N, C-alpha and C positions, 0 to 999 in steps of 0.2 A: 617570016619572023620565027626564030628559034624559041622554043618552049621556056628556055631559062631566061631569055630576055623579057618574055611575057610575064614570068612568075616575079621578076624582080621589080616590075612596075606595077603589078596588080592590086597593090595597096594604095597606090597614089592617084589623085585625080590629076588631069593636064595642068592645073594651076599649082601643083604641087601639095595640095592639102591631102590629108589622109582619106582613103576610099573606104575605111572601115564603117560599115553601115551601122555597127552598133554605137559608135561614138555619136553618129548622126540622129539616132533614135530619140525623139523626145519622151519624157516620162507620160505624156499625156497619151502618146500612141500605144504604149504598153498597157494602160489603164483601159483604154478602148478594147484592146484585145481580151483583158481579163473581163470586161462587161459582157463581150460577146461570148466567152466561156461561161460566164454565170447564166445568161439568157438560156443556152443550150442545156446546161445542167438542170435549171429550172423546168424546162420544158420535158426532159426526161425523168426527173425525180420530182415527185409531187411533195415538196416540202413547203409547209407555211409557216411554221412557228419561227420566232426570231433565232432560236439556238441552232435550228436546221440551216436557217439562211446563213448565218455566220460560219458554219462549218462549210457550206458550199462556197462562200468567198474565199475562205482559207485553201479549199481544193484549187479553186480557180487560179488563185495567186500562185500556188506551188506548182501548178501545171504550166502556167505561162512561164514561170522562171526556169522550168526543165527545158522547155521548147526553145526559149531565148538562149540558154547556155549551151544547148545542143547544137543550134544553129551558128553561134559564135565559134564553137570548138571545130566545126566542120569547115568553116572558112580557111583555117590554118592547116587543115589535113592535106 
């Protein structure tokens, strides 16, 4: 199979649906990833007050979003 013919169908499933993983990812899955990032941050950064935890949550959300965006961009590269 030639590379061009593979590239033309790489975004489609055999039944014609879009194969873009981003459209099939549920928000709950992204939240689980944010929670895992939060757990890791809490293990490495001993913060116990609510303001600190809120900041860690913001960091985890931004980090997950950057990873998500970068991964989606690389699919099209």
